[in-house]
N, C-alpha and C positions, 0 to 999 in steps of 0.2 A: 516504665513502660506507656507510660504516658509521650513522651517522645518516639517511641515507637507506632504509635497507635496512630499520630498527628500524622508520623513521617507515609505511612501505608494507604493516609484519608488523600494524604496531599499528590501523592504515585498515582489513584485513581485515574482511570482517562474515560468518559462521558465519551458517547458516539455524539458528532456534532454535524452541521447542516452537509458536510462534506461528504461523509460515511453513508445518510441518508441518500444524498443522487448518485453515489454509488450503487449505491444498496438498492436502488431499481433497477437499475438493467442487470444485476446478476440475478436478479428472481425469470430472468428470462434462460440463464444459460443452465444445461443441465452437461453430469458425465463424468467420467471415472474419476478424477483426479484433480483437485486444485489447492495453491496453496494463497494465502495470505500474506503478503509481506506488511509488515509490520500491527499487526494484530490489533493493539492496543483493549479497546475495551471489549473484544469474542464478539462482536454485534455482527460483523460481516465472514468468520470464521464463523460462526454457527449460522448464517443462512446459507454456504456455500456446506456445513455438512447437511442440509435436508435437501440438496442437486445433487450432490456428490457421493460416488462409493465411499474414496480416501480424501482427508482434507488433511493439511498443515498452516498455522499458522507459526510465525517468528513474530519477536519483536527484539529491539534491545535492551529492555528495559525487565527484566526479571519481575522483580516482585510487579509492575501491574501486570506481568503474564500470569505470574500466582494469584491476583487477585480479580480475575476480568468479570465484568457484570456480567456476561454473557458466557459463562463459563463454555470450555469446548475442551476436546483431546487431541493431541497429536501436536505439541505448542515446545518450540524450540528455541531456546535464545540466545540468538545473535546477530552480527549484524547483518543484514539485509534476508539474503538464503542461504550467505558461507557455508552455512556445518551441514546441509543439504545435495547431495547425488543422484538427487531426483529426477524424472522432468513429466512437468502435467499440464496437463488437457488446459486449463488456465490459470492464469497468476491475475493478481488482484494488488493494488497498490496505493492506498491514501496515502500519500506520497508526502512530506513535508516540503512543500514549496513554494513556501515566503521568500521574498526576496532578501536577506539580511546581512549584516557585517561581519556578525559573531553568530554563532552557534550556540546560543542559549536554550531553547530550546524543541530538545530532537524532536517531540511529534509536529513541528512546525517550523522553524527551520531549514530553510532551504539552500545558503550560506548566498554565497557572489550569483546575481540575478536570481534567484529560486534555479539556479541550475548545477554547484554543487555539490550538496549532497545524496540526488537524486539520480545524477549519474553516477556515484558510486553504486547507490542502488541498484541500476540498470545494470552495471556492470557485476552486481553480484548473482543476478536474477536470471541473464540472462539463458546461460546452460540449464537452467531449470525449466524453461517454454517448450515442447514438443514441437519436432516440425510442426508445420500445422495450426498449433497451439494457438492461442488470445494472449495478452496482456494488456489488461486491462488499468489505466490509474487515471488517478486527479490532478488537475495542477492547477492553476490561476494566471488570472490577465495578468497579478501583479508579478508575476515572474516572469523569465524569458522563454515561453514555452515550445514558440517556434525553434528555439536553437535546443527544448529539449528532444523536440521529437523529428528534428532532423542529425541528432543524435542516435534516438533509436535506430533511424534511418538506418546509419552508418553502421551496428551493428547490426543491421540482416533481419529489420521490424522491418514493416507495411504499417506504419502506422495515419489513424486517420479520425477526425474531431467526430463522436458520435452525437454528442448534445453539448447548450453553455446552459448554465443556471446566473440570471444577474441576481445580485445579491444587493445587498447596499451601497457598499466602497467596492464591489472586486465583481466578477465573473469568472464562476467556478464550471473547468474544460475537464472534458473527460472524454478519453481519446481509445480508441481502441489499436492494439498493437498487433498483427500477426508474423510469427516466425517461420519465415521459408528457405531458413538455410542454417 
């Protein structure tokens, strides 16, 4: 029992600076449907629930979903949004964007150039964005974010940088991408 409690405690995920950065922009949004890919603590999912009629949160880690700090409804354990066949007005994702040689932490490690895992997430969620819908995501100056923005454009999204936030060792970058086709 002690090991199980320790495991659960280790699997908790608290919101960090990048979560609050994207939250500032989510507060300005409202509509019928929203999707939070990589729900983690549930902070963004809960915030979306206050502004949208129907909200779904996904995460790859079932234990994290089960023990969210900010408990929400409509949670699905899956890769990206692979299990969903719905379209949303707004999709948000605090990407695992750090450039890493190995994926050791699914919450932060983005693989080679910080592109490998975000690309898989983009491929997963593209069809969940309504035509005319928005996709908001956070990335970092430590990753190859221009490559990520170019990939979004190849998928049929129109990405633009909404904001940047300087931290001690990196710059967070908030991108909005509108689906046109």
